[in-house]
C-alpha positions as CSV (number, residue, x, y, z in Angstrom):
1,M,0.0,0.0,0.0
2,L,1.2,3.5,-0.7
3,E,0.6,4.5,2.9
4,H,3.8,2.6,3.7
5,V,5.9,4.1,0.9
6,T,8.1,7.0,1.8
7,I,9.7,9.3,-0.8
8,T,13.4,9.9,-0.1
9,K,14.1,12.2,-3.1
10,G,11.7,14.0,-5.4
11,T,10.6,17.3,-6.8
12,C,7.2,18.8,-7.5
13,L,7.1,21.4,-10.3
14,A,4.3,23.9,-10.6
15,L,4.3,25.4,-14.1
16,F,2.4,28.4,-15.4
17,A,2.4,29.2,-19.1
18,Y,1.6,32.7,-20.4
19,D,1.4,34.4,-23.8
20,I,3.1,37.9,-23.7
21,G,3.2,39.0,-27.4
22,L,3.2,38.0,-31.1
23,S,6.9,37.0,-31.0
24,I,10.1,37.5,-29.1
25,N,13.6,38.2,-30.4
26,L,15.5,35.8,-28.2
27,T,18.9,37.2,-29.1
28,E,17.9,40.7,-28.1
29,A,16.1,39.4,-25.0
30,E,19.3,37.6,-24.0
31,Q,21.3,40.8,-24.4
32,R,18.9,42.7,-22.3
33,I,18.9,40.0,-19.5
34,L,22.5,38.7,-19.4
35,E,22.6,37.6,-15.8
36,G,21.4,34.0,-15.1
37,S,20.3,33.2,-18.6
38,E,21.3,30.2,-20.8
39,R,19.9,28.5,-23.8
40,S,17.9,25.3,-23.0
41,H,18.5,22.1,-25.0
42,L,16.9,18.7,-24.5
43,R,19.1,16.0,-23.0
44,H,18.4,12.8,-24.8
45,K,18.1,9.3,-23.2
46,T,19.9,7.8,-26.1
47,R,22.2,9.2,-28.7
48,A,20.3,11.2,-31.2
49,P,21.2,13.6,-34.1
50,Q,22.0,17.1,-32.8
51,Y,19.3,18.7,-34.9
52,F,16.5,17.0,-33.1
53,E,15.9,19.7,-30.5
54,Y,14.3,23.1,-30.0
55,R,14.4,25.3,-33.0
56,P,15.3,27.9,-31.9
57,A,16.2,27.1,-28.3
58,P,14.2,29.0,-25.7
59,L,15.9,31.4,-23.3
60,R,16.2,30.0,-19.8
61,L,16.3,32.4,-16.8
62,V,16.8,31.6,-13.1
63,Q,15.4,34.2,-10.8
64,E,15.4,34.6,-7.0
65,G,12.1,33.8,-5.4
66,S,10.6,34.0,-2.0
67,V,10.5,30.9,0.3
68,F,7.0,29.9,1.2
69,S,5.1,26.8,2.1
70,I,2.2,25.0,0.5
71,S,0.8,22.0,2.3
72,H,3.7,20.2,4.0
73,Y,6.3,21.4,1.5
74,Q,8.5,24.5,1.1
75,A,9.2,26.1,-2.2
76,S,12.8,26.4,-3.5
77,P,14.3,29.9,-3.3
78,T,14.7,30.1,-7.1
79,V,12.1,30.3,-9.9
80,E,12.8,29.1,-13.5
81,V,11.6,31.2,-16.4
82,M,11.6,29.9,-20.0
83,V,11.1,32.4,-22.9
84,Y,10.0,31.0,-26.3
85,D,10.4,32.9,-29.6
86,F,6.7,32.6,-30.5
87,G,5.7,34.9,-27.6
88,A,5.2,32.4,-24.7
89,V,6.7,32.3,-21.3
90,T,6.6,29.7,-18.5
91,I,7.2,30.2,-14.8
92,T,8.1,27.1,-12.8
93,Y,8.2,26.8,-9.0
94,R,10.0,23.8,-7.4
95,F,9.0,22.0,-4.2
96,P,11.5,19.4,-2.9
97,I,9.3,16.5,-1.8
98,N,10.1,13.7,0.7
99,G,8.0,11.8,3.3
100,P,4.9,9.7,2.9
101,F,3.7,9.2,-0.7
102,H,0.0,9.7,0.2
103,Q,0.8,13.3,1.3
104,L,1.1,14.2,-2.4
105,L,-2.7,14.2,-2.6
106,E,-2.9,17.1,-0.3
107,L,-0.2,18.9,-2.2
108,S,-2.0,18.2,-5.5
109,E,-5.2,19.6,-4.1
110,S,-3.4,22.7,-2.7
111,L,-1.7,23.5,-6.0
112,Y,-4.9,23.1,-8.1
113,E,-5.6,26.7,-9.4
114,N,-3.6,28.1,-6.5
115,E,-4.4,31.8,-6.3
116,R,-1.1,32.7,-4.6
117,L,1.0,31.1,-7.3
118,L,-1.2,32.5,-10.1
119,T,-0.8,36.0,-8.7
120,E,2.9,35.7,-8.0
121,S,3.6,34.2,-11.5
122,R,1.7,36.9,-13.3
123,T,3.6,39.6,-11.4
124,R,6.9,38.0,-12.6
125,V,5.6,37.9,-16.1
126,E,4.7,41.6,-15.9
127,Q,8.2,42.4,-14.7
128,L,9.7,40.3,-17.5
129,V,7.7,42.1,-20.2
130,Q,9.0,45.4,-18.8
131,A,12.6,44.1,-18.8
132,L,12.4,42.7,-22.3
133,G,10.9,45.9,-23.8
134,P,11.3,46.1,-27.6
135,A,12.5,42.5,-27.8
136,I,8.8,41.6,-27.7
137,E,6.7,42.3,-30.9
138,R,3.3,43.6,-30.0
139,P,3.6,43.0,-26.2
140,A,0.4,42.1,-24.4
141,I,-0.1,39.7,-21.5
142,A,-3.1,37.4,-22.3
143,G,-5.6,36.8,-19.6
144,D,-5.5,33.0,-20.1
145,V,-2.9,30.9,-18.3
146,E,-2.2,27.2,-18.6
147,D,-1.1,25.7,-15.3
148,Y,0.3,22.1,-14.8
149,I,1.8,20.1,-12.0
150,M,4.6,17.5,-12.3
151,F,5.6,15.2,-9.5
152,S,9.1,13.8,-10.2
153,I,10.0,10.9,-7.8
154,E,13.6,9.7,-8.0
155,S,13.7,7.3,-5.1
156,S,11.6,5.9,-2.3
157,V,11.6,3.2,0.4
158,P,11.2,0.4,0.9
159,I,13.4,-0.3,-2.2
160,D,12.0,-3.8,-2.7
161,A,8.4,-2.6,-2.9
162,P,6.4,-3.1,-6.1
163,P,6.6,-0.2,-8.6
164,L,4.6,2.7,-7.3
165,W,2.7,3.1,-10.6
166,T,1.2,-0.4,-10.2
167,S,0.9,-0.9,-6.4
168,N,-2.1,1.4,-5.7
169,E,-3.6,2.8,-8.8
170,T,-6.6,4.4,-7.0
171,N,-4.4,6.7,-4.9
172,L,-2.3,7.6,-7.8
173,A,-5.4,8.5,-9.9
174,Q,-6.6,10.7,-7.0
175,I,-3.2,12.5,-6.9
176,L,-3.4,13.1,-10.7
177,R,-6.9,14.4,-10.5
178,A,-6.4,16.4,-7.3
179,E,-9.5,14.6,-6.0
180,R,-9.9,13.3,-2.5
181,A,-13.3,11.7,-3.0
182,P,-13.1,8.0,-4.1
183,L,-13.0,7.7,-7.9
184,S,-14.9,5.1,-10.0
185,E,-13.1,2.4,-11.8
186,Q,-13.7,4.1,-15.1
187,E,-12.2,7.4,-13.8
188,V,-9.2,5.6,-12.4
189,A,-8.6,3.8,-15.7
190,D,-8.9,7.1,-17.6
191,A,-6.5,8.9,-15.3
192,L,-3.9,6.2,-15.7
193,S,-4.5,5.4,-19.3
194,C,-1.5,7.5,-20.6
195,R,1.5,5.8,-19.2
196,I,4.9,5.2,-20.8
197,S,8.2,3.7,-19.6
198,F,11.7,3.7,-21.1
199,G,13.2,1.1,-18.8
200,Q,12.3,-1.2,-15.9
201,E,12.9,1.5,-13.3
202,D,11.0,4.4,-14.7
203,A,7.5,5.4,-15.8
204,A,5.6,8.6,-16.7
205,V,1.9,8.7,-16.0
206,I,0.4,11.7,-17.8
207,D,-3.0,13.3,-17.1
208,W,-4.7,16.6,-18.0
209,H,-4.1,18.4,-14.7
210,S,-0.8,16.8,-13.7
211,A,1.8,14.1,-14.3
212,V,3.7,11.8,-12.0
213,L,7.2,10.8,-13.2
214,F,9.0,7.9,-11.6
215,G,12.8,7.4,-12.0
216,K,16.0,9.3,-12.3
217,E,17.0,11.7,-15.1
218,M,13.5,12.6,-16.1
219,D,14.3,16.1,-17.2
220,D,13.9,15.4,-20.9
221,V,10.4,14.0,-20.3
222,R,9.6,17.0,-18.1
223,A,10.8,19.3,-21.0
224,V,8.4,17.6,-23.4
225,L,5.5,18.0,-21.0
226,E,6.4,21.7,-20.4
227,F,6.4,22.4,-24.2
228,A,3.2,20.5,-24.7
229,N,1.5,22.8,-22.1
230,V,2.9,25.8,-23.9
231,E,1.6,24.5,-27.2
232,L,-1.8,23.9,-25.7
233,L,-1.9,27.5,-24.4
234,E,-0.9,28.8,-27.8
235,M,-3.5,26.6,-29.6
236,R,-6.3,27.7,-27.3
237,M,-5.4,31.4,-27.8
238,L,-5.0,31.0,-31.5
239,D,-8.3,29.3,-31.8
240,E,-10.0,32.2,-29.9
241,Q,-8.1,34.7,-32.1
242,L,-9.4,33.0,-35.2
243,D,-12.9,33.0,-33.8
244,R,-12.7,36.8,-33.5
245,A,-11.1,37.1,-36.9
246,L,-14.0,35.1,-38.4
247,D,-16.6,37.2,-36.7
248,E,-14.9,40.4,-38.1
249,G,-14.6,38.8,-41.5
250,Y,-18.3,37.8,-41.6
251,E,-19.3,41.3,-40.4
252,A,-17.2,42.9,-43.1
253,L,-18.4,40.5,-45.8
254,S,-22.1,41.0,-44.9
255,R,-21.8,44.8,-44.8
256,K,-23.7,46.3,-47.7
257,P,-21.5,48.5,-49.9
258,R,-22.4,52.1,-50.0
259,L,-23.9,53.4,-53.3
260,L,-21.3,56.1,-53.7
261,S,-18.3,54.4,-52.0
262,L,-15.0,55.4,-53.5
263,P,-12.5,52.9,-55.0
264,G,-10.3,51.5,-52.3
265,S,-12.9,52.0,-49.5
266,H,-12.8,48.2,-49.0
267,E,-9.0,48.0,-48.8
268,K,-9.0,48.6,-45.0
269,D,-11.2,45.5,-44.3
270,L,-9.1,43.5,-46.8
271,T,-5.8,44.5,-45.2
272,H,-7.1,43.8,-41.7
273,I,-8.3,40.3,-42.6
274,A,-5.0,39.6,-44.5
275,Q,-3.0,40.7,-41.4
276,L,-5.1,38.4,-39.2
277,Q,-4.4,35.5,-41.6
278,V,-0.7,36.1,-41.7
279,D,-0.3,36.5,-37.9
280,S,-2.3,33.4,-37.2
281,A,-0.5,31.3,-39.8
282,L,2.9,32.5,-38.5
283,I,2.1,31.6,-34.9
284,F,0.8,28.2,-35.9
285,E,3.9,27.4,-37.8
286,R,6.3,28.6,-35.1
287,V,4.6,26.7,-32.4
288,T,4.3,23.4,-34.3
289,N,7.8,23.5,-35.7
290,T,9.7,24.6,-32.6
291,L,10.3,21.1,-31.1
292,K,11.6,18.3,-33.2
293,L,11.8,14.9,-31.6
294,L,11.9,12.5,-34.5
295,G,15.5,11.5,-33.7
296,D,14.6,10.2,-30.3
297,Q,11.9,7.6,-30.5
298,Y,11.2,7.5,-26.8
299,L,10.7,11.3,-26.5
300,A,8.6,11.2,-29.7
301,R,6.4,8.6,-28.1
302,V,6.1,10.8,-24.9
303,Y,5.1,13.7,-27.1
304,R,2.5,11.7,-29.0
305,L,1.1,10.5,-25.7
306,V,0.8,13.9,-24.1
307,S,-0.6,15.2,-27.4
308,Q,-3.3,12.6,-27.1
309,R,-4.1,13.5,-23.6
310,F,-4.2,17.3,-24.4
311,H,-6.2,16.7,-27.7
312,L,-3.6,18.7,-29.5
313,E,-4.5,17.1,-32.9
314,A,-8.1,18.2,-32.5
315,W,-6.9,21.8,-31.7
316,D,-4.6,21.7,-34.8
317,A,-7.5,20.5,-37.0
318,S,-9.8,23.2,-35.7
319,I,-7.2,25.9,-36.3
320,L,-6.4,24.7,-39.9
321,R,-10.1,24.6,-40.7
322,K,-10.6,28.1,-39.4
323,L,-7.6,29.4,-41.3
324,Q,-9.1,27.9,-44.5
325,T,-12.4,29.6,-43.7
326,L,-10.7,32.9,-43.2
327,E,-8.9,32.4,-46.5
328,S,-12.3,31.8,-48.2
329,I,-13.7,35.0,-46.6
330,Y,-10.7,37.0,-47.8
331,G,-11.1,35.6,-51.3
332,K,-14.8,36.6,-51.4
333,M,-14.0,40.1,-50.0
334,S,-11.3,40.5,-52.6
335,D,-13.6,39.4,-55.4
336,R,-16.3,41.8,-54.2
337,A,-13.8,44.7,-54.0
338,G,-12.6,43.9,-57.6
339,T,-16.2,43.8,-58.9
340,R,-16.9,47.1,-57.2
341,R,-13.9,48.7,-58.8
342,M,-15.0,47.4,-62.2
343,E,-18.5,48.9,-61.6
344,V,-17.0,52.2,-60.6
345,L,-14.8,52.2,-63.7
346,E,-17.8,51.4,-65.9
347,W,-19.7,54.3,-64.4
348,I,-16.7,56.6,-65.0
349,I,-16.6,55.5,-68.6
350,I,-20.3,56.1,-69.0
351,A,-20.0,59.5,-67.4
352,L,-17.1,60.5,-69.7
353,I,-19.0,59.3,-72.8
354,T,-22.1,61.2,-71.7
355,L,-19.9,64.3,-71.1
356,S,-18.3,64.1,-74.5
357,I,-21.7,63.8,-76.2
358,V,-23.1,66.8,-74.2
359,V,-20.0,68.9,-75.1
360,S,-20.4,68.0,-78.8
361,F,-23.8,69.6,-78.8
362,L,-22.8,72.8,-77.0
363,P,-22.4,75.9,-79.2
364,S,-18.8,76.6,-80.2
365,S,-17.3,79.8,-78.7
366,H,-15.7,80.5,-82.1
367,G,-19.0,80.1,-84.0
């Protein structure tokens, strides 16, 4: 039973992902914040080609933090910040964990939508935006935040106990779901359905709210989970942005043209829709092409698993569909503007012909 298992070494990571702008010039950002920054690269479990990593590598910052306690655990005095070129930032708090395994349920409950950490992390993001300044293109801190909890357990006693991920699945599911009430068999099965192992001594159990990682040197798995949460945040925001763009496009398309509207009067709407198209497509491409894991089969499997849990493929499909719809709206608006220009030209030609006829009948001043 898990009540008799004691964690001797482990870390709980509380991650908060924010969107702070359209894009970030990482080179300029690194120049503006030189102290405590380094480029982050994935460490692979097996040898893999060097080019299978972040493209480009995000900027990693380590900041001083205040020491405070949540549940039975005390936060580390440092906070990790990761800055991505597509305008996203993550703030990660670390809590060294040791003691009875079952206490993790209370910690999981305490960290679920924790107001203190949400407020503290947003304050750090606001300070970071000020520090980065012009390195951010179109700076704006979004209201949405994607939070995620990772429990990384390196060792526990008794050593000869069955693997923790198989010895008491009910308690493990409660920790993943931050739910003290007893869960049904179906809920337990769903919470534990996304599990993956590289060797005999490790496992990663991935759920929507949190993940529990068993084994040593799990930083690479953690990095994949972190990026997947950032990707989920960007997909959610991009989906909302496209919804607004479609509403604006429909409104512009359904607006009746004025009888005496001048040529070029529709260009403003067309330019706006085109800008929304380009911005959305660029963000989508940057996010989906930042992390390449094809050279490491295990990490690629981890990414596919977390993508399945986060429904990233469904988000991708929704965004691509809306981008196509926006393209269709732009095409119709462009066609209508072209037709309107042709009508105006026709009226101008008619007016000129009429004027020339009228002038021909006017008495000549030399007559």
